[in-house]
N, CA, C and O atoms as CSV, one atom per row, in Angstrom:
chain,resi,resn,atom,element,x,y,z
A,1,MET,N,N,33.082,13.438,20.737
A,1,MET,CA,C,32.451,15.080,21.011
A,1,MET,C,C,33.637,15.722,22.117
A,1,MET,O,O,33.940,15.341,23.248
A,2,ALA,N,N,34.102,16.733,21.373
A,2,ALA,CA,C,34.685,17.330,22.303
A,2,ALA,C,C,33.402,18.791,23.572
A,2,ALA,O,O,32.312,19.363,23.582
A,3,ARG,N,N,34.773,18.606,24.415
A,3,ARG,CA,C,33.791,19.450,25.609
A,3,ARG,C,C,33.484,21.249,25.044
A,3,ARG,O,O,34.452,21.957,24.765
A,4,ASP,N,N,32.384,21.659,24.970
A,4,ASP,CA,C,32.079,23.110,24.804
A,4,ASP,C,C,32.290,23.377,26.344
A,4,ASP,O,O,31.558,22.959,27.241
A,5,TYR,N,N,33.695,24.332,26.524
A,5,TYR,CA,C,34.033,25.182,26.872
A,5,TYR,C,C,33.466,26.532,27.364
A,5,TYR,O,O,33.697,27.164,28.394
A,6,LYS,N,N,32.656,26.783,26.319
A,6,LYS,CA,C,32.370,28.402,26.388
A,6,LYS,C,C,31.294,27.736,27.003
A,6,LYS,O,O,31.358,28.052,28.191
A,7,ARG,N,N,29.966,26.686,26.757
A,7,ARG,CA,C,29.074,26.459,26.978
A,7,ARG,C,C,29.157,26.419,28.544
A,7,ARG,O,O,28.345,27.155,29.104
A,8,GLU,N,N,29.860,25.808,29.221
A,8,GLU,CA,C,29.933,25.337,30.326
A,8,GLU,C,C,30.270,26.717,31.582
A,8,GLU,O,O,29.829,26.830,32.725
A,9,TRP,N,N,31.161,27.572,30.846
A,9,TRP,CA,C,31.022,28.251,31.322
A,9,TRP,C,C,29.840,29.550,31.598
A,9,TRP,O,O,30.048,30.388,32.476
A,10,GLN,N,N,29.037,29.570,31.038
A,10,GLN,CA,C,27.877,30.483,30.451
A,10,GLN,C,C,27.031,29.930,31.866
A,10,GLN,O,O,26.639,30.669,32.768
A,11,LEU,N,N,26.822,28.075,31.792
A,11,LEU,CA,C,25.685,27.836,32.358
A,11,LEU,C,C,26.627,27.894,33.954
A,11,LEU,O,O,25.820,28.308,34.787
A,12,ARG,N,N,27.885,27.655,34.580
A,12,ARG,CA,C,28.161,28.368,35.820
A,12,ARG,C,C,27.706,29.503,35.683
A,12,ARG,O,O,26.729,29.489,36.432
A,13,LYS,N,N,27.770,30.673,35.138
A,13,LYS,CA,C,27.858,32.014,35.436
A,13,LYS,C,C,26.672,32.381,35.723
A,13,LYS,O,O,26.191,33.199,36.509
A,14,ALA,N,N,26.032,31.233,34.531
A,14,ALA,CA,C,24.275,31.514,35.260
A,14,ALA,C,C,24.078,31.359,36.571
A,14,ALA,O,O,23.377,32.136,37.219
A,15,TYR,N,N,24.812,30.117,37.185
A,15,TYR,CA,C,24.223,29.378,38.168
A,15,TYR,C,C,24.910,30.494,39.003
A,15,TYR,O,O,24.187,31.221,39.684
A,16,ASP,N,N,26.232,30.678,38.998
A,16,ASP,CA,C,26.139,31.645,40.277
A,16,ASP,C,C,25.881,32.565,40.712
A,16,ASP,O,O,26.146,32.963,41.847
A,17,ALA,N,N,24.861,33.485,39.228
A,17,ALA,CA,C,24.545,34.940,39.960
A,17,ALA,C,C,23.032,34.745,39.980
A,17,ALA,O,O,22.123,35.472,39.578
A,18,LYS,N,N,23.032,33.473,40.605
A,18,LYS,CA,C,20.941,33.043,41.715
A,18,LYS,C,C,21.411,33.231,42.961
A,18,LYS,O,O,22.382,32.914,43.646
A,19,PRO,N,N,19.863,34.186,43.078
A,19,PRO,CA,C,20.276,34.745,44.750
A,19,PRO,C,C,20.297,33.709,45.939
A,19,PRO,O,O,20.747,33.882,47.072
A,20,SER,N,N,19.600,32.406,45.313
A,20,SER,CA,C,20.667,31.512,46.376
A,20,SER,C,C,21.694,30.873,46.560
A,20,SER,O,O,22.053,30.219,47.540
A,21,VAL,N,N,22.312,31.119,45.334
A,21,VAL,CA,C,23.497,30.919,45.494
A,21,VAL,C,C,24.506,31.772,45.825
A,21,VAL,O,O,25.507,31.444,46.462
A,22,ARG,N,N,24.273,32.816,45.423
A,22,ARG,CA,C,24.828,34.066,46.449
A,22,ARG,C,C,24.795,34.709,47.884
A,22,ARG,O,O,25.517,35.443,48.559
A,23,ALA,N,N,23.383,33.949,48.025
A,23,ALA,CA,C,23.048,34.342,50.010
A,23,ALA,C,C,24.091,33.707,50.159
A,23,ALA,O,O,25.063,34.459,50.234
A,24,LYS,N,N,24.332,32.637,50.238
A,24,LYS,CA,C,25.129,31.312,50.513
A,24,LYS,C,C,26.464,31.948,50.433
A,24,LYS,O,O,26.816,32.719,51.326
A,25,ARG,N,N,27.031,31.748,49.687
A,25,ARG,CA,C,28.062,32.300,49.622
A,25,ARG,C,C,28.488,33.331,50.866
A,25,ARG,O,O,29.321,33.442,51.766
A,26,ASN,N,N,27.310,34.017,50.275
A,26,ASN,CA,C,27.900,35.620,51.203
A,26,ASN,C,C,28.136,34.994,52.479
A,26,ASN,O,O,29.280,35.141,52.910
A,27,ALA,N,N,27.308,34.311,53.211
A,27,ALA,CA,C,26.860,33.733,54.287
A,27,ALA,C,C,28.523,33.303,55.029
A,27,ALA,O,O,29.242,33.717,55.938
A,28,ARG,N,N,28.541,32.192,53.949
A,28,ARG,CA,C,29.830,31.563,53.891
A,28,ARG,C,C,31.503,33.011,54.379
A,28,ARG,O,O,32.348,33.047,55.273
A,29,MET,N,N,31.219,33.774,53.355
A,29,MET,CA,C,32.728,34.848,53.630
A,29,MET,C,C,32.102,35.603,54.828
A,29,MET,O,O,33.091,36.200,55.254
A,30,ARG,N,N,30.874,36.012,55.790
A,30,ARG,CA,C,30.624,36.451,56.552
A,30,ARG,C,C,31.283,35.448,57.222
A,30,ARG,O,O,32.415,35.741,57.609
A,31,ALA,N,N,31.023,34.737,57.377
A,31,ALA,CA,C,31.459,33.432,58.958
A,31,ALA,C,C,33.013,33.758,58.934
A,31,ALA,O,O,33.732,33.915,59.921
A,32,ARG,N,N,33.479,33.843,57.229
A,32,ARG,CA,C,35.440,34.107,57.405
A,32,ARG,C,C,35.745,35.370,57.854
A,32,ARG,O,O,36.831,35.627,58.374
A,33,ARG,N,N,34.742,36.299,57.672
A,33,ARG,CA,C,35.421,37.508,57.905
A,33,ARG,C,C,35.498,37.922,59.605
A,33,ARG,O,O,36.365,38.611,60.141
A,34,SER,N,N,34.136,37.177,60.345
A,34,SER,CA,C,34.443,37.114,61.304
A,34,SER,C,C,35.195,36.899,62.513
A,34,SER,O,O,35.425,37.456,63.587
A,35,LEU,N,N,35.541,35.628,61.739
A,35,LEU,CA,C,37.212,34.845,62.438
A,35,LEU,C,C,38.134,35.332,61.663
A,35,LEU,O,O,39.075,34.568,61.880
A,36,LEU,N,N,38.496,36.116,60.886
A,36,LEU,CA,C,39.807,36.847,60.898
A,36,LEU,C,C,39.878,37.904,61.461
A,36,LEU,O,O,40.948,38.496,61.601
A,37,SER,N,N,38.229,38.543,62.091
A,37,SER,CA,C,38.495,39.494,62.444
A,37,SER,C,C,38.972,39.165,64.338
A,37,SER,O,O,39.504,39.945,65.128
A,38,LYS,N,N,38.614,38.032,64.507
A,38,LYS,CA,C,38.699,37.605,65.740
A,38,LYS,C,C,40.349,37.258,66.166
A,38,LYS,O,O,41.086,37.619,67.083
A,39,HIS,N,N,40.506,36.261,64.850
A,39,HIS,CA,C,41.889,35.397,65.272
A,39,HIS,C,C,43.075,36.245,64.611
A,39,HIS,O,O,44.004,36.541,65.364
A,40,GLY,N,N,43.128,36.604,63.474
A,40,GLY,CA,C,44.365,37.263,62.416
A,40,GLY,C,C,44.297,36.346,61.651
A,40,GLY,O,O,44.035,35.213,62.056
A,41,GLU,N,N,44.529,36.634,60.304
A,41,GLU,CA,C,45.094,36.232,58.766
A,41,GLU,C,C,46.189,35.277,58.678
A,41,GLU,O,O,46.578,34.945,57.558
A,42,ALA,N,N,46.843,34.698,59.929
A,42,ALA,CA,C,48.138,34.269,60.426
A,42,ALA,C,C,47.082,32.893,60.487
A,42,ALA,O,O,47.296,31.940,59.739
A,43,ALA,N,N,46.045,32.894,61.357
A,43,ALA,CA,C,45.501,31.836,62.561
A,43,ALA,C,C,44.540,30.900,60.875
A,43,ALA,O,O,44.553,29.691,60.642
A,44,LEU,N,N,43.973,31.797,60.186
A,44,LEU,CA,C,43.458,30.764,59.091
A,44,LEU,C,C,43.856,30.368,57.494
A,44,LEU,O,O,43.277,29.894,56.516
A,45,LYS,N,N,45.418,30.939,57.897
A,45,LYS,CA,C,46.327,30.714,56.553
A,45,LYS,C,C,45.608,29.247,56.108
A,45,LYS,O,O,44.910,28.529,56.824
A,46,GLY,N,N,45.873,29.103,55.154
A,46,GLY,CA,C,45.699,27.375,54.640
A,46,GLY,C,C,43.930,27.105,55.049
A,46,GLY,O,O,43.138,26.773,54.168
A,47,LYS,N,N,43.650,27.239,56.001
A,47,LYS,CA,C,42.885,26.632,56.925
A,47,LYS,C,C,41.226,26.910,56.506
A,47,LYS,O,O,40.906,28.022,56.086
A,48,ASP,N,N,40.493,26.126,56.613
A,48,ASP,CA,C,38.589,26.338,56.388
A,48,ASP,C,C,38.287,26.838,57.905
A,48,ASP,O,O,38.680,26.772,59.069
A,49,VAL,N,N,37.111,27.491,56.876
A,49,VAL,CA,C,36.120,27.676,58.658
A,49,VAL,C,C,34.972,26.656,58.372
A,49,VAL,O,O,34.395,26.486,57.298
A,50,ASP,N,N,34.748,25.978,59.624
A,50,ASP,CA,C,33.959,25.075,59.757
A,50,ASP,C,C,33.293,25.460,60.375
A,50,ASP,O,O,33.655,26.287,61.212
A,51,HIS,N,N,30.950,24.741,60.197
A,51,HIS,CA,C,29.814,25.693,60.748
A,51,HIS,C,C,29.857,24.149,61.585
A,51,HIS,O,O,29.577,23.156,60.913
A,52,LYS,N,N,30.025,24.065,62.287
A,52,LYS,CA,C,29.338,22.893,62.967
A,52,LYS,C,C,28.345,22.304,63.024
A,52,LYS,O,O,28.661,21.118,63.118
A,53,ASN,N,N,27.434,22.392,63.026
A,53,ASN,CA,C,25.956,22.347,62.567
A,53,ASN,C,C,25.505,21.989,61.414
A,53,ASN,O,O,24.348,21.601,61.257
A,54,ARG,N,N,26.850,22.127,59.952
A,54,ARG,CA,C,26.360,21.979,58.859
A,54,ARG,C,C,25.766,23.034,58.133
A,54,ARG,O,O,25.766,22.872,56.913
A,55,ASN,N,N,25.109,24.379,58.695
A,55,ASN,CA,C,24.050,25.613,58.203
A,55,ASN,C,C,25.123,26.268,58.160
A,55,ASN,O,O,25.784,26.465,59.180
A,56,SER,N,N,25.649,26.934,56.397
A,56,SER,CA,C,26.636,27.425,56.310
A,56,SER,C,C,25.807,28.941,56.224
A,56,SER,O,O,26.021,29.941,55.538
A,57,THR,N,N,24.778,28.622,57.236
A,57,THR,CA,C,23.870,30.980,56.991
A,57,THR,C,C,24.397,31.167,58.739
A,57,THR,O,O,24.618,32.275,59.228
A,58,ASP,N,N,24.524,29.952,59.454
A,58,ASP,CA,C,24.415,29.987,61.147
A,58,ASP,C,C,25.950,30.237,61.083
A,58,ASP,O,O,26.769,29.451,60.606
A,59,ASN,N,N,26.199,31.377,61.602
A,59,ASN,CA,C,27.472,32.334,61.845
A,59,ASN,C,C,27.402,32.402,63.086
A,59,ASN,O,O,28.328,33.212,63.095
A,60,SER,N,N,27.169,32.303,64.106
A,60,SER,CA,C,26.980,32.280,65.675
A,60,SER,C,C,28.681,31.690,65.625
A,60,SER,O,O,29.172,30.938,64.783
A,61,PRO,N,N,29.363,32.331,66.854
A,61,PRO,CA,C,30.647,32.068,67.429
A,61,PRO,C,C,30.684,30.892,68.207
A,61,PRO,O,O,31.747,30.522,68.705
A,62,SER,N,N,29.474,30.173,68.387
A,62,SER,CA,C,30.122,29.124,69.071
A,62,SER,C,C,29.366,27.639,67.941
A,62,SER,O,O,29.097,26.471,68.221
A,63,ASN,N,N,29.260,28.338,66.821
A,63,ASN,CA,C,28.698,27.256,65.557
A,63,ASN,C,C,29.862,27.167,64.689
A,63,ASN,O,O,29.951,26.149,64.003
A,64,LEU,N,N,30.982,28.261,64.576
A,64,LEU,CA,C,31.709,28.237,63.917
A,64,LEU,C,C,33.617,27.503,64.883
A,64,LEU,O,O,33.825,27.402,66.092
A,65,ARG,N,N,34.436,27.215,63.893
A,65,ARG,CA,C,35.651,26.378,64.185
A,65,ARG,C,C,36.364,26.770,62.815
A,65,ARG,O,O,35.822,27.135,61.772
A,66,ILE,N,N,38.166,26.545,63.176
A,66,ILE,CA,C,38.780,26.838,62.390
A,66,ILE,C,C,39.316,25.464,62.012
A,66,ILE,O,O,39.619,25.061,63.135
A,67,ARG,N,N,39.625,24.508,61.205
A,67,ARG,CA,C,39.784,23.780,60.858
A,67,ARG,C,C,40.908,23.583,59.782
A,67,ARG,O,O,41.281,24.648,59.289
A,68,SER,N,N,41.674,22.195,59.201
A,68,SER,CA,C,42.878,22.495,58.486
A,68,SER,C,C,41.676,22.090,57.021
A,68,SER,O,O,40.541,21.735,57.337
A,69,GLN,N,N,42.027,22.177,55.572
A,69,GLN,CA,C,40.836,21.871,54.711
A,69,GLN,C,C,40.733,20.529,54.410
A,69,GLN,O,O,39.809,20.143,53.693
A,70,LYS,N,N,41.913,19.424,55.054
A,70,LYS,CA,C,41.572,17.801,55.299
A,70,LYS,C,C,40.348,17.185,55.560
A,70,LYS,O,O,39.492,16.543,54.952
A,71,SER,N,N,40.662,17.784,57.141
A,71,SER,CA,C,39.547,17.217,58.710
A,71,SER,C,C,38.313,17.973,57.558
A,71,SER,O,O,37.653,17.150,56.924
A,72,ASN,N,N,37.972,19.653,57.259
A,72,ASN,CA,C,36.749,20.016,57.024
A,72,ASN,C,C,36.562,19.519,55.941
A,72,ASN,O,O,35.348,19.342,56.045
A,73,ARG,N,N,36.819,19.142,54.949
A,73,ARG,CA,C,36.306,18.347,53.986
A,73,ARG,C,C,35.953,17.050,53.465
A,73,ARG,O,O,35.481,16.631,52.408
A,74,GLY,N,N,36.443,16.419,54.855
A,74,GLY,CA,C,36.798,14.699,54.491
A,74,GLY,C,C,35.722,14.277,56.236
A,74,GLY,O,O,35.242,13.183,56.535
A,75,TRP,N,N,35.685,15.015,56.693
A,75,TRP,CA,C,34.996,14.525,58.092
A,75,TRP,C,C,33.126,14.354,57.864
A,75,TRP,O,O,32.520,13.676,58.695
A,76,ARG,N,N,32.326,15.036,56.668
A,76,ARG,CA,C,31.380,14.498,56.114
A,76,ARG,C,C,31.179,13.349,55.839
A,76,ARG,O,O,30.168,12.663,55.992
A,77,LYS,N,N,32.402,13.055,55.314
A,77,LYS,CA,C,31.932,11.539,53.846
A,77,LYS,C,C,31.759,10.062,54.330
A,77,LYS,O,O,32.344,9.223,53.646
A,78,GLY,N,N,31.073,9.638,55.359
A,78,GLY,CA,C,30.737,8.798,56.339
A,78,GLY,C,C,31.534,8.476,57.264
A,78,GLY,O,O,31.872,7.344,57.608
A,79,LYS,N,N,32.004,9.983,57.894
A,79,LYS,CA,C,32.457,9.441,59.467
A,79,LYS,C,C,31.276,10.255,60.216
A,79,LYS,O,O,30.706,11.321,59.980
A,80,SER,N,N,31.156,9.180,61.321
A,80,SER,CA,C,30.358,10.032,62.340
A,80,SER,C,C,31.284,10.680,63.621
A,80,SER,O,O,32.210,10.258,64.313
A,81,GLY,N,N,30.520,11.920,63.539
A,81,GLY,CA,C,30.205,12.831,65.036
A,81,GLY,C,C,31.733,14.435,64.333
A,81,GLY,O,O,32.270,14.947,63.350
A,82,TYR,N,N,31.675,14.435,65.215
A,82,TYR,CA,C,32.885,15.551,65.518
A,82,TYR,C,C,33.823,14.861,66.379
A,82,TYR,O,O,33.711,14.006,67.258
A,83,LYS,N,N,35.392,15.903,65.521
A,83,LYS,CA,C,36.324,15.528,66.441
A,83,LYS,C,C,37.054,16.948,67.495
A,83,LYS,O,O,37.903,16.707,68.353
């Protein structure tokens, strides 16, 4: 059975339009914009903004840090603590 890409796209589009999903995405973008204004674009190029307490809606300066994509996307998978 072949994949129905059109249906997958429609489902994804409907999911992304949910208010809760939009709010989380906006919170993540606010965090990135705040670090961009503080550190500049060069410091964030190819990097991720990490929320230390894993709460993407908590954009307090003490909760945000700049990390490489590899370390940010891998530290939650069975690893303990912060580095």
